[in-house]
C-alpha positions as semicolon CSV with decimal commas, in nm:
position;residue;x (nm);y (nm);z (nm)
1;M;-3,417;3,055;-3,151
2;S;-3,621;3,248;-3,405
3;D;-3,508;3,274;-3,767
4;K;-3,447;3,648;-3,717
5;A;-3,200;3,571;-3,430
6;K;-2,996;3,328;-3,644
7;N;-2,694;3,439;-3,841
8;N;-2,702;3,380;-4,212
9;V;-2,507;3,055;-4,202
10;E;-2,740;2,904;-3,934
11;W;-3,043;3,021;-4,144
12;L;-2,898;2,870;-4,461
13;Q;-2,837;2,537;-4,285
14;D;-3,203;2,532;-4,178
15;F;-3,334;2,641;-4,514
16;Y;-3,131;2,371;-4,683
17;R;-3,272;2,113;-4,439
18;R;-3,624;2,227;-4,537
19;L;-3,545;2,153;-4,896
20;C;-3,407;1,805;-4,834
21;D;-3,682;1,556;-4,908
22;S;-3,476;1,248;-4,988
23;D;-3,498;1,335;-5,361
24;W;-3,425;1,705;-5,425
25;E;-3,083;1,701;-5,259
26;H;-2,966;1,415;-5,486
27;A;-3,017;1,621;-5,804
28;Y;-2,972;1,982;-5,681
29;G;-2,811;2,177;-5,400
30;F;-2,611;2,477;-5,304
31;D;-2,243;2,571;-5,382
32;I;-2,025;2,822;-5,212
33;S;-1,682;2,866;-5,367
34;T;-1,408;3,119;-5,423
35;L;-1,329;3,326;-5,724
36;D;-0,983;3,416;-5,858
37;N;-1,051;3,794;-5,853
38;P;-1,043;3,719;-5,552
39;G;-1,392;3,680;-5,411
40;W;-1,682;3,453;-5,343
41;K;-1,943;3,283;-5,554
42;V;-2,268;3,133;-5,430
43;A;-2,508;2,923;-5,642
44;F;-2,840;2,805;-5,494
45;N;-3,036;2,578;-5,721
46;L;-3,410;2,648;-5,677
47;T;-3,545;2,393;-5,936
48;D;-3,882;2,243;-5,838
49;T;-3,928;2,493;-5,551
50;K;-4,182;2,778;-5,530
51;L;-3,880;3,014;-5,543
52;S;-3,811;2,920;-5,905
53;R;-4,130;3,125;-5,989
54;C;-4,038;3,431;-5,797
55;D;-3,900;3,748;-5,947
56;F;-3,561;3,878;-5,845
57;N;-3,424;4,224;-5,926
58;N;-3,058;4,190;-6,019
59;I;-2,823;4,362;-5,781
60;E;-2,495;4,522;-5,881
61;L;-2,287;4,717;-5,636
62;N;-1,937;4,825;-5,726
63;R;-1,812;4,999;-5,410
64;T;-1,435;4,930;-5,445
65;D;-1,212;4,664;-5,604
66;D;-1,248;4,451;-5,292
67;N;-1,610;4,542;-5,199
68;W;-1,856;4,449;-5,467
69;I;-2,172;4,242;-5,519
70;F;-2,350;4,103;-5,825
71;C;-2,665;3,884;-5,777
72;E;-2,908;3,742;-6,029
73;V;-3,148;3,450;-6,074
74;K;-3,095;3,268;-6,397
75;E;-3,247;2,937;-6,507
76;D;-3,372;2,858;-6,152
77;I;-3,038;2,931;-5,993
78;F;-2,967;3,222;-5,762
79;L;-2,618;3,331;-5,842
80;G;-2,423;3,568;-5,625
81;R;-2,065;3,695;-5,656
82;G;-1,881;3,937;-5,433
83;G;-1,557;4,056;-5,294
84;T;-1,343;3,885;-5,036
85;H;-1,538;4,034;-4,745
86;N;-1,889;4,007;-4,901
87;L;-1,983;3,646;-4,837
88;D;-2,213;3,720;-4,548
89;E;-2,375;4,000;-4,748
90;L;-2,436;3,759;-5,035
91;L;-2,599;3,511;-4,800
92;G;-2,806;3,791;-4,649
93;I;-2,931;3,904;-4,992
94;F;-3,038;3,544;-5,070
95;R;-3,198;3,509;-4,723
96;N;-3,391;3,834;-4,751
97;W;-3,526;3,736;-5,098
98;V;-3,628;3,392;-4,964
99;E;-3,801;3,532;-4,659
100;Q;-3,988;3,787;-4,871
101;N;-4,120;3,516;-5,102
102;L;-4,148;3,213;-4,884
103;P;-4,273;3,248;-4,521
104;D;-4,102;3,012;-4,281
105;T;-4,429;2,822;-4,215
106;E;-4,488;2,760;-4,588
107;S;-4,370;2,457;-4,778
108;P;-4,092;2,539;-5,022
109;W;-4,234;2,292;-5,280
110;L;-4,447;2,365;-5,581
111;P;-4,809;2,241;-5,506
112;E;-4,792;1,955;-5,763
113;L;-4,473;1,829;-5,589
114;D;-4,586;1,872;-5,227
115;D;-4,702;1,541;-5,091
116;S;-4,859;1,714;-4,784
117;E;-5,122;1,896;-4,993
């Protein structure tokens, strides 16, 4: 199955697997949790990856009290928050940004950390 055919959760699972190198996952990782507004919060730690050097334009969409999105990258962490039905949209925003900045065939690691180079 191509990456484009995968849903956002399947893609995220595969992307996380690409980052696991027997070291990174012990110090960093991803969190998906709920907010008391209510809503969703995602936090994807990008420390020591090529993505930590990529620009991200903050996103703020306030559609309704239940349908909203706020995303930013701060201190090597992609942070996304959204309403109760916006989890898939948050994952999609993260996915699109990763795919724009890191082709699937490219190592996610900074050159000085990539053992294969």
